[in-house]
Backbone bond lengths (Angstrom), bond angles and torsions (degrees), N, CA, C in turn:
res aa  C-N    CA-C-N  psi(-1)  N-CA   C-N-CA  omega(-1)  CA-C   N-CA-C  phi
1 X - - - 1.450 - - 1.528 109.90 -
2 X 1.276 116.71 142.83 1.455 121.83 175.72 1.526 107.90 -163.09
3 X 1.253 114.74 155.59 1.488 116.51 -177.32 1.539 114.32 -174.32
4 X 1.259 118.22 179.35 1.442 125.35 178.80 1.494 110.73 -74.19
5 X 1.244 119.86 123.42 1.501 122.51 -178.08 1.544 109.53 -114.02
6 X 1.324 113.37 144.87 1.444 119.15 177.37 1.500 114.44 -104.61
7 X 1.398 115.20 15.84 1.428 121.11 179.39 1.547 112.68 -61.45
8 X 1.364 116.10 -35.33 1.450 118.83 177.67 1.572 108.54 -59.30
9 X 1.384 113.90 -44.42 1.419 116.63 177.69 1.546 114.54 -60.02
10 X 1.361 115.41 -39.08 1.401 123.00 179.80 1.494 109.98 -61.73
11 X 1.340 116.74 -45.61 1.495 119.11 177.81 1.525 112.18 -62.58
12 X 1.275 115.39 -36.63 1.504 120.92 176.92 1.479 108.88 -61.15
13 X 1.388 117.29 -49.43 1.432 118.90 -176.80 1.523 110.95 -64.55
14 X 1.399 116.90 -40.79 1.447 118.72 177.43 1.556 111.91 -58.98
15 X 1.321 116.45 -42.08 1.456 118.69 -176.84 1.500 110.53 -63.35
16 X 1.319 118.36 -38.53 1.490 123.47 177.15 1.511 112.51 -72.24
17 X 1.310 116.19 -45.91 1.458 121.86 -169.41 1.516 108.31 -77.66
18 X 1.285 120.38 -26.89 1.474 120.32 172.67 1.537 114.04 -57.04
19 X 1.347 111.81 -27.39 1.525 117.92 -179.81 1.539 107.54 -73.24
20 X 1.280 117.70 -20.49 1.512 120.03 -175.95 1.499 107.49 -127.14
21 X 1.330 117.20 60.37 1.462 122.02 -169.72 1.544 112.92 -64.43
22 X 1.324 118.57 -37.00 1.437 119.58 -178.59 1.475 109.76 -65.40
23 X 1.315 119.68 -42.75 1.431 123.69 178.93 1.478 111.80 -63.97
24 X 1.339 116.63 -41.50 1.462 121.39 178.32 1.492 110.02 -64.12
25 X 1.362 120.49 -43.34 1.416 120.68 179.69 1.488 114.13 -63.64
26 X 1.312 113.04 -31.26 1.522 116.83 177.19 1.531 108.81 -68.51
27 X 1.287 120.82 -39.05 1.446 120.79 -179.98 1.521 111.80 -70.67
28 X 1.305 116.54 -36.16 1.465 119.19 179.26 1.544 109.55 -68.63
29 X 1.295 117.92 -43.47 1.500 121.47 178.17 1.521 110.87 -64.53
30 X 1.312 117.71 -37.30 1.473 120.05 176.90 1.604 110.89 -64.64
31 X 1.282 114.53 -39.94 1.512 116.30 178.32 1.511 112.94 -65.92
32 X 1.327 115.33 -34.98 1.503 118.64 177.22 1.542 107.74 -70.14
33 X 1.300 116.58 -41.33 1.520 119.86 178.16 1.505 111.89 -56.31
34 X 1.321 114.84 -49.16 1.496 118.91 -177.61 1.495 112.47 -67.11
35 X 1.330 119.54 -40.41 1.431 125.72 177.11 1.532 111.04 -60.23
36 X 1.342 116.44 -45.74 1.477 122.70 175.82 1.448 113.06 -66.39
37 X 1.345 118.60 -38.75 1.473 123.97 -176.69 1.539 110.68 -69.74
38 X 1.316 117.03 -31.31 1.424 122.59 -172.98 1.530 112.55 -95.43
39 X 1.324 115.75 2.21 1.481 121.30 178.83 1.547 111.85 -156.01
40 X 1.316 114.05 -157.40 1.418 119.70 -179.36 1.533 109.54 -74.20
41 X 1.329 117.69 133.10 1.472 118.99 -177.34 1.536 114.20 -70.55
42 X 1.352 115.88 0.42 1.482 117.43 175.32 1.486 107.81 -100.44
43 X 1.384 115.82 129.35 1.528 119.19 179.18 1.502 111.14 -66.49
44 X 1.335 119.41 -17.26 1.481 120.04 179.52 1.563 108.08 -72.05
45 X 1.330 119.81 -24.99 1.453 121.44 178.63 1.434 114.35 -112.18
46 X 1.329 121.29 10.68 1.485 129.14 -174.69 1.501 108.41 -137.99
47 X 1.293 118.89 99.59 1.503 122.22 -175.38 1.521 106.33 -68.32
48 X 1.328 119.73 -39.22 1.549 118.89 -176.62 1.488 108.77 -63.10
49 X 1.392 116.04 -41.48 1.456 120.40 -178.67 1.560 111.20 -69.01
50 X 1.327 117.57 -39.71 1.432 118.51 173.70 1.480 113.29 -61.29
51 X 1.254 122.04 -39.34 1.422 128.28 179.84 1.560 107.96 -64.87
52 X 1.374 116.06 -46.42 1.422 120.00 -175.76 1.606 107.06 -65.40
53 X 1.225 117.20 -39.37 1.481 120.59 -179.47 1.546 110.71 -66.61
54 X 1.375 115.95 -41.26 1.474 117.14 176.08 1.457 113.84 -63.23
55 X 1.335 115.16 -39.69 1.473 117.92 178.56 1.544 111.29 -65.81
56 X 1.356 116.41 -38.90 1.475 121.35 178.28 1.463 110.71 -63.08
57 X 1.346 118.09 -40.78 1.464 123.78 177.70 1.555 112.01 -61.26
58 X 1.310 112.31 -39.86 1.460 115.84 -177.83 1.500 112.48 -68.85
59 X 1.335 117.41 -19.36 1.488 121.73 177.16 1.597 108.78 -101.18
60 X 1.338 116.40 12.56 1.517 124.65 176.57 1.529 110.65 64.39
61 X 1.247 120.77 36.37 1.443 124.18 168.25 1.509 111.76 -62.43
62 X 1.335 120.60 120.36 1.475 117.94 -178.97 1.477 117.94 -56.42
63 X 1.288 118.12 147.89 1.498 120.39 -179.47 1.452 112.03 -59.44
64 X 1.329 120.45 -34.76 1.515 119.64 179.68 1.577 110.64 -65.73
65 X 1.277 115.75 -32.00 1.529 118.45 178.52 1.508 109.20 -68.02
66 X 1.320 116.62 -40.27 1.528 121.72 178.08 1.505 110.29 -61.25
67 X 1.360 115.64 -49.71 1.477 120.95 -178.14 1.482 112.76 -64.52
68 X 1.357 115.96 -35.67 1.525 119.70 -178.26 1.550 106.43 -70.77
69 X 1.335 118.43 -40.90 1.482 119.76 -179.33 1.543 110.46 -60.42
70 X 1.348 116.80 -42.36 1.486 122.40 177.78 1.504 110.94 -65.02
71 X 1.353 114.96 -43.66 1.502 118.42 179.54 1.528 111.60 -59.70
72 X 1.359 116.23 -42.09 1.446 119.81 179.10 1.537 110.73 -63.19
73 X 1.248 117.56 -39.14 1.494 121.82 179.91 1.471 111.26 -64.15
74 X 1.340 114.27 -36.90 1.514 117.80 -174.36 1.607 111.24 -84.31
75 X 1.393 113.42 -3.04 1.439 118.22 174.13 1.492 114.04 97.45
76 X 1.346 118.03 -2.17 1.436 123.12 -179.82 1.496 111.82 -69.46
77 X 1.343 114.08 -29.22 1.429 116.34 -178.97 1.505 111.35 -148.60
78 X 1.350 115.60 52.43 1.432 119.70 -171.87 1.537 111.81 -79.49
79 X 1.362 117.05 128.93 1.464 119.91 -179.16 1.493 112.77 -91.03
80 X 1.282 117.61 9.05 1.449 119.80 175.67 1.556 114.87 87.14
81 X 1.280 118.86 -9.72 1.456 121.55 -177.00 1.586 109.03 -69.71
82 X 1.336 112.18 143.64 1.438 120.47 176.70 1.528 109.78 -112.82
83 X 1.295 120.04 111.36 1.443 119.11 -177.16 1.580 111.92 -104.43
84 X 1.313 115.14 133.41 1.459 118.92 179.39 1.526 109.08 -112.11
85 X 1.304 115.87 139.47 1.476 121.98 176.60 1.597 108.18 -90.57
86 X 1.260 114.63 121.73 1.475 120.42 -179.23 1.516 112.77 -130.84
87 X 1.290 117.48 140.45 1.460 123.15 -179.99 1.503 109.30 -113.84
88 X 1.400 112.95 130.91 1.472 117.76 179.06 1.558 103.13 -119.08
89 X 1.332 113.12 142.03 1.451 120.89 -177.98 1.527 109.24 -128.36
90 X 1.300 116.67 146.38 1.454 118.29 176.49 1.539 110.57 -171.84
91 X 1.286 112.92 -168.52 1.513 120.20 -178.58 1.522 109.48 -128.93
92 X 1.320 114.16 129.78 1.411 119.97 175.54 1.458 116.08 -89.40
93 X 1.331 123.11 -164.41 1.437 127.12 172.83 1.544 110.04 -51.99
94 X 1.353 114.98 149.22 1.543 118.61 -178.85 1.489 115.49 57.39
95 X 1.346 117.85 17.42 1.442 119.94 173.61 1.541 113.15 77.47
96 X 1.348 117.50 17.20 1.520 120.90 -175.38 1.621 104.87 -73.71
97 X 1.242 110.69 130.46 1.524 119.97 176.25 1.559 110.62 -69.07
98 X 1.300 120.15 133.77 1.433 123.43 -178.89 1.503 107.84 -131.23
99 X 1.371 116.15 126.62 1.407 124.64 -179.50 1.554 113.19 -117.21
100 X 1.283 116.63 117.06 1.529 121.10 -168.53 1.471 110.84 -115.03
101 X 1.333 117.54 118.67 1.478 124.76 176.36 1.550 109.19 -96.30
102 X 1.379 117.17 129.66 1.451 119.82 -173.51 1.574 105.27 -131.89
103 X 1.333 113.52 152.48 1.465 123.75 165.45 1.521 106.04 -124.91
104 X 1.302 116.44 123.03 1.444 118.37 -174.88 1.491 115.79 -141.92
105 X 1.342 121.78 152.39 1.409 123.79 171.41 1.570 110.35 -108.41
106 X 1.340 113.65 12.19 1.473 117.23 178.99 1.527 105.23 -153.11
107 X 1.250 118.88 94.32 1.468 126.17 -179.94 1.559 114.98 -53.36
108 X 1.332 111.64 -45.45 1.488 117.43 -177.84 1.513 111.37 -62.82
109 X 1.375 117.66 -43.65 1.444 118.22 178.14 1.483 113.67 -62.53
110 X 1.316 115.39 -42.38 1.437 120.88 -175.90 1.561 109.09 -64.49
111 X 1.341 114.57 -46.10 1.473 118.35 -179.31 1.518 112.44 -58.88
112 X 1.301 112.55 -41.98 1.539 118.20 -177.37 1.544 106.70 -67.04
113 X 1.339 117.68 -45.13 1.461 119.16 -175.82 1.570 110.43 -65.59
114 X 1.300 118.49 -41.47 1.397 120.47 -178.94 1.489 112.64 -68.54
115 X 1.342 116.41 -41.04 1.469 119.39 178.83 1.477 110.67 -65.76
116 X 1.392 120.25 -34.18 1.436 124.10 178.12 1.489 112.42 -62.38
117 X 1.375 113.09 -40.54 1.473 121.38 -178.35 1.565 110.46 -62.53
118 X 1.361 114.43 -46.99 1.494 115.83 176.37 1.474 114.98 -63.02
119 X 1.351 114.57 -43.52 1.433 118.68 177.33 1.508 116.05 -60.31
120 X 1.329 116.95 -41.50 1.420 123.32 -179.54 1.515 112.64 -57.34
121 X 1.350 115.69 -40.65 1.464 121.93 -176.62 1.503 115.54 -90.61
122 X 1.359 115.08 -3.72 1.426 117.52 179.32 1.603 113.38 92.15
123 X 1.325 115.43 21.94 1.462 120.52 175.79 1.467 112.13 -100.28
124 X 1.327 112.56 -175.14 1.459 115.86 179.16 1.510 109.94 -138.54
125 X 1.301 118.71 129.39 1.451 124.48 178.52 1.578 108.13 -80.85
126 X 1.308 116.50 121.65 1.475 121.88 -174.81 1.544 111.85 -96.71
127 X 1.338 111.72 -175.75 1.486 119.23 179.11 1.492 108.16 -89.71
128 X 1.357 115.41 165.69 1.410 123.65 -179.46 1.557 109.35 -56.37
129 X 1.339 119.98 129.66 1.416 124.43 178.74 1.518 113.32 88.60
130 X 1.307 119.10 -2.04 1.459 121.77 -176.72 1.516 113.73 -66.81
131 X 1.299 119.87 -28.09 1.461 123.78 -177.44 1.569 112.71 -126.02
132 X 1.297 114.52 -16.47 1.479 119.91 -175.29 1.513 112.64 -48.66
133 X 1.278 116.51 -40.87 1.518 120.14 178.94 1.460 114.47 -60.27
134 X 1.279 120.35 -16.47 1.461 124.12 -178.05 1.502 111.46 -87.75
135 X 1.347 118.05 -2.36 1.458 123.58 -178.08 1.525 111.19 -126.64
136 X 1.319 113.27 158.28 1.475 119.48 168.86 1.512 110.07 -135.34
137 X 1.351 114.03 143.16 1.435 118.51 178.52 1.474 108.81 -73.88
138 X 1.317 116.88 130.09 1.456 124.01 178.54 1.558 110.93 -134.98
139 X 1.385 115.64 164.26 1.416 121.10 169.39 1.541 104.81 -103.78
140 X 1.397 116.60 148.74 1.424 123.30 179.44 1.552 107.21 -130.05
141 X 1.323 115.39 123.73 1.492 119.73 178.16 1.540 104.46 -118.75
142 X 1.337 115.66 126.84 1.460 122.27 178.56 1.535 107.49 -100.58
143 X 1.381 114.09 128.54 1.493 121.60 -178.12 1.475 108.18 -124.63
144 X 1.359 112.61 129.38 1.475 119.90 174.23 1.557 104.38 -82.69
145 X 1.376 113.26 134.14 1.522 118.64 -177.15 1.533 111.27 -110.59
146 X 1.338 113.88 134.63 1.471 119.15 172.05 1.530 108.93 -86.30
147 X 1.343 115.18 101.71 1.441 120.40 -172.11 1.535 111.39 -64.18
148 X 1.305 118.43 -20.41 1.459 120.90 -176.37 1.543 109.56 -76.27
149 X 1.352 118.66 -22.92 1.413 121.07 -177.17 1.605 112.45 -123.41
150 X 1.315 112.50 6.46 1.443 116.37 -175.21 1.516 114.99 -77.98
151 X 1.346 114.18 136.40 1.437 121.14 175.53 1.544 104.27 -128.54
152 X 1.331 112.93 121.78 1.480 115.75 -176.89 1.489 111.81 -71.53
153 X 1.394 117.61 -29.22 1.434 118.27 177.90 1.573 109.00 -64.85
154 X 1.337 118.58 -43.54 1.379 123.19 179.73 1.536 111.56 -64.66
155 X 1.313 115.61 -38.82 1.467 118.51 179.65 1.530 112.31 -68.32
156 X 1.319 112.61 -38.96 1.488 116.79 176.25 1.498 111.51 -56.15
157 X 1.307 115.53 -45.38 1.458 120.70 177.20 1.481 113.67 -64.49
158 X 1.311 116.13 -39.63 1.530 123.37 178.14 1.503 109.28 -63.84
159 X 1.315 118.61 -43.41 1.522 120.00 175.91 1.477 111.33 -61.66
160 X 1.333 118.11 -46.38 1.427 120.62 178.82 1.505 111.31 -59.23
161 X 1.373 117.83 -45.81 1.436 121.46 -176.50 1.508 111.20 -66.30
162 X 1.358 114.18 -30.84 1.560 118.45 179.85 1.514 111.48 -77.72
163 X 1.276 118.58 -8.38 1.466 123.06 -178.65 1.477 112.32 91.49
164 X 1.331 120.39 21.61 1.502 122.66 176.76 1.500 110.45 -78.22
165 X 1.343 113.66 150.36 1.461 119.47 179.33 1.545 111.08 -92.10
166 X 1.324 117.86 -31.84 1.453 122.78 -166.76 1.506 111.27 -167.74
167 X 1.236 119.38 164.84 1.504 121.49 179.01 1.502 108.99 -155.13
168 X 1.304 115.80 156.61 1.458 121.83 170.98 1.507 107.14 -134.37
169 X 1.285 118.92 140.23 1.494 125.90 176.57 1.480 108.85 -102.13
170 X 1.331 118.14 124.02 1.444 121.91 178.83 1.505 112.85 -131.61
171 X 1.305 118.09 168.29 1.445 123.31 177.58 1.518 110.07 -113.66
172 X 1.342 115.04 126.13 1.441 119.58 178.66 1.551 109.15 -129.68
173 X 1.339 112.37 113.77 1.494 116.61 -179.64 1.514 109.64 56.11
174 X 1.319 117.42 42.41 1.506 123.35 177.84 1.505 112.78 70.31
175 X 1.326 116.47 7.99 1.505 120.42 176.90 1.497 107.49 -109.60
176 X 1.317 117.20 131.54 1.446 120.06 175.78 1.473 113.08 -84.31
177 X 1.368 116.33 136.02 1.406 121.38 -177.54 1.611 104.27 -133.81
178 X 1.350 111.05 154.56 1.481 117.18 174.80 1.509 107.71 -118.76
179 X 1.336 116.24 132.64 1.463 121.63 177.65 1.580 106.24 -103.88
180 X 1.324 115.03 107.44 1.486 118.13 -175.08 1.570 108.33 -97.35
181 X 1.289 118.20 129.03 1.445 121.93 174.53 1.492 111.16 -98.11
182 X 1.358 114.66 135.10 1.433 119.03 177.17 1.565 109.80 -129.73
183 X 1.340 114.88 171.79 1.435 115.93 167.06 1.510 109.05 -68.76
184 X 1.351 116.86 149.66 1.464 118.22 -172.56 1.511 110.93 -61.80
185 X 1.309 120.11 -33.56 1.433 123.11 -178.86 1.544 111.41 -73.62
186 X 1.308 117.83 -17.98 1.501 120.41 -176.64 1.486 113.34 -104.82
187 X 1.398 118.64 11.05 1.454 121.99 -175.43 1.504 111.41 -59.83
188 X 1.290 122.55 -54.08 1.459 123.77 -172.46 1.565 109.09 -71.25
189 X 1.340 115.71 -36.33 1.476 115.74 176.90 1.561 112.49 -64.92
190 X 1.316 116.07 -38.66 1.458 118.92 174.75 1.552 114.84 -65.21
191 X 1.292 114.11 -42.21 1.445 120.18 176.11 1.616 110.15 -57.56
192 X 1.349 114.17 -50.94 1.454 118.51 -176.69 1.571 110.86 -66.36
193 X 1.299 113.93 -36.73 1.471 116.03 176.49 1.518 114.60 -61.93
194 X 1.287 114.37 -48.31 1.519 118.77 178.29 1.552 111.29 -62.74
195 X 1.317 116.06 -37.48 1.506 118.29 177.24 1.570 108.98 -63.80
196 X 1.332 113.48 -43.39 1.502 117.56 178.34 1.529 114.69 -60.25
197 X 1.356 112.39 -29.46 1.512 118.26 178.85 1.538 111.99 -80.99
198 X 1.350 113.33 -2.27 1.457 113.87 178.21 1.530 118.61 101.21
199 X 1.357 113.86 1.46 1.466 120.69 -176.76 1.561 108.31 -82.23
200 X 1.324 115.10 145.71 1.453 121.19 -179.21 1.516 108.85 -87.73
201 X 1.360 120.90 96.00 1.443 120.17 178.06 1.456 114.28 -87.07
202 X 1.345 118.36 125.56 1.451 127.18 -176.85 1.474 111.03 -78.61
203 X 1.367 116.73 -39.91 1.456 118.74 -174.91 1.520 109.09 -176.86
204 X 1.357 113.08 168.07 1.452 118.78 177.25 1.517 109.17 -150.29
205 X 1.321 116.14 141.07 1.450 119.90 -178.92 1.510 110.10 -158.76
206 X 1.367 115.11 160.91 1.434 120.78 175.51 1.482 106.84 -84.39
207 X 1.400 113.97 149.30 1.469 119.01 -178.79 1.494 109.83 -147.15
208 X 1.277 116.60 173.74 1.520 120.20 175.65 1.530 104.34 -118.84
209 X 1.289 116.08 117.84 1.503 122.81 -179.25 1.522 109.76 -97.65
210 X 1.279 117.85 127.75 1.503 121.46 172.97 1.522 111.22 -62.98
211 X 1.296 117.58 132.42 1.541 119.10 177.45 1.460 110.53 -74.08
212 X 1.329 120.98 -28.87 1.461 120.07 176.61 1.507 108.35 -143.58
213 X 1.353 114.11 88.83 1.474 121.67 -179.87 1.537 109.77 -60.68
214 X 1.351 113.71 140.22 1.504 121.50 -175.28 1.531 110.61 -106.67
215 X 1.306 116.74 133.44 1.460 119.61 172.87 1.540 109.16 -88.64
216 X 1.344 113.46 141.50 1.462 115.73 -178.33 1.563 108.25 -133.20
217 X 1.315 117.04 171.82 1.417 121.62 176.84 1.582 111.46 -73.95
218 X 1.363 118.37 151.20 1.492 120.33 -176.11 1.545 110.61 -54.32
219 X 1.295 118.65 -40.34 1.475 117.80 -177.99 1.553 110.65 -64.18
220 X 1.345 117.02 -42.09 1.468 120.09 177.50 1.495 110.59 -68.89
221 X 1.343 121.30 -33.48 1.422 125.32 179.91 1.584 107.63 -60.01
222 X 1.374 114.94 -42.21 1.470 115.38 -179.27 1.462 112.71 -65.26
223 X 1.345 116.87 -39.28 1.469 120.38 177.60 1.520 112.14 -63.48
224 X 1.331 116.72 -41.45 1.462 119.82 177.51 1.557 108.14 -61.84
225 X 1.338 117.96 -43.79 1.468 117.32 -178.31 1.560 112.39 -69.67
226 X 1.310 117.97 -28.59 1.519 121.13 170.94 1.516 110.82 -61.80
227 X 1.399 116.85 -40.21 1.430 116.96 177.89 1.519 111.21 -67.60
228 X 1.325 117.10 -42.67 1.502 120.34 179.06 1.493 110.37 -58.88
229 X 1.404 115.63 -44.90 1.462 120.28 178.48 1.561 112.77 -58.03
230 X 1.314 110.53 -44.57 1.540 118.11 -173.33 1.573 106.67 -64.58
231 X 1.331 114.67 -44.57 1.453 121.39 179.18 1.511 112.67 -62.33
232 X 1.374 113.27 -44.98 1.504 117.18 -179.76 1.536 115.16 -65.59
233 X 1.350 114.78 -22.91 1.363 121.89 178.98 1.535 115.91 -71.46
234 X 1.361 114.40 -18.84 1.467 121.75 -174.02 1.559 104.49 -76.83
235 X 1.218 115.26 134.76 1.520 124.80 179.86 1.521 112.98 -55.06
236 X 1.311 117.88 -41.17 1.484 123.43 -176.87 1.523 113.34 -78.29
237 X 1.304 119.24 -14.94 1.487 120.88 -179.25 1.466 112.43 -83.06
238 X 1.286 116.08 125.08 1.482 121.32 177.57 1.477 111.89 -92.45
239 X 1.328 119.56 -53.16 1.448 125.04 179.07 1.468 116.20 -136.47
240 X 1.298 118.97 147.25 1.430 124.49 176.20 1.526 111.31 -127.27
241 X 1.256 115.28 123.41 1.550 118.62 178.50 1.523 108.47 -120.66
242 X 1.310 114.12 147.20 1.486 117.15 -179.42 1.567 108.27 -141.71
243 X 1.315 113.54 167.06 1.518 119.44 -176.76 1.471 114.80 -97.65
244 X 1.371 116.86 7.31 1.472 118.74 -175.44 1.609 110.44 -77.89
245 X 1.321 114.31 133.01 1.475 118.28 170.48 1.455 106.98 -79.60
246 X 1.384 115.60 121.82 1.467 116.59 -172.24 1.547 108.53 -127.82
247 X 1.295 118.12 147.40 1.453 126.40 177.26 1.498 113.07 -111.69
248 X 1.255 115.32 166.51 1.527 120.00 179.18 1.546 112.59 -57.84
249 X 1.302 118.32 -38.41 1.402 119.98 178.71 1.477 114.67 -61.94
250 X 1.332 115.96 -39.26 1.463 118.72 178.36 1.572 108.32 -69.24
251 X 1.294 117.96 -40.61 1.462 117.70 178.74 1.476 112.54 -61.42
252 X 1.360 117.79 -43.66 1.493 120.10 177.92 1.506 111.20 -59.34
253 X 1.304 117.35 -44.74 1.482 123.47 177.62 1.544 110.40 -55.51
254 X 1.338 115.95 -46.02 1.457 119.37 -177.19 1.512 110.43 -67.21
255 X 1.300 117.02 -34.95 1.484 117.89 -175.70 1.583 109.55 -75.35
256 X 1.343 116.15 -23.36 1.457 119.31 176.81 1.420 115.92 -77.00
257 X 1.333 115.67 -25.54 1.523 118.61 -174.85 1.514 109.91 -72.49
């Protein structure tokens, strides 16, 4: 098995968002609140909530923050805010598809902010459905690998047994990791199965995988990453996904600019 992994993008997001931890924690808490509000407040019976909690834990959101968000959703400590889930779609530099997930209490503000971000970088905000077909909802499980005892044949069988669709093995700071892709509905089951097999799972979250990643020139890659950064800096934006095939060199260049 092998495939396109978005873990490089995840590392990039973590590097930037760690600099704005309070804003990040607010976004993670908001995602947990909405997931709990729209379904069962127990993660055992609410896959979306379970995934939101797992993602929050991977970013070190304190347990108290998680419990508070769920309590607000259940009405125990409701602050009266009404949050709406909105998707924005558009095209960035070089025609790269961009899919933006937002949670907002003011649709007009969010629409204006997102449109301004696209316009500033030379992109175009599209209509609903204009890029959705270029992505598919997937689950992503990150596994730390012990290279001294690792057998790829055994891991391939473990991933298949856990219900995984695909995986990629990468090296991060001299540590080998596996990025396992699953069907969105099977994310938590795959995570638990891999843990039960003795693998060290770092985190799990839902993601949007591009069906056909596009390679672009370095100059255009920098422009796309500027758009992603600008969008992620918006308070109402929860997640940004794109169809650009990106490598570590392009990421490093964008971080230095």
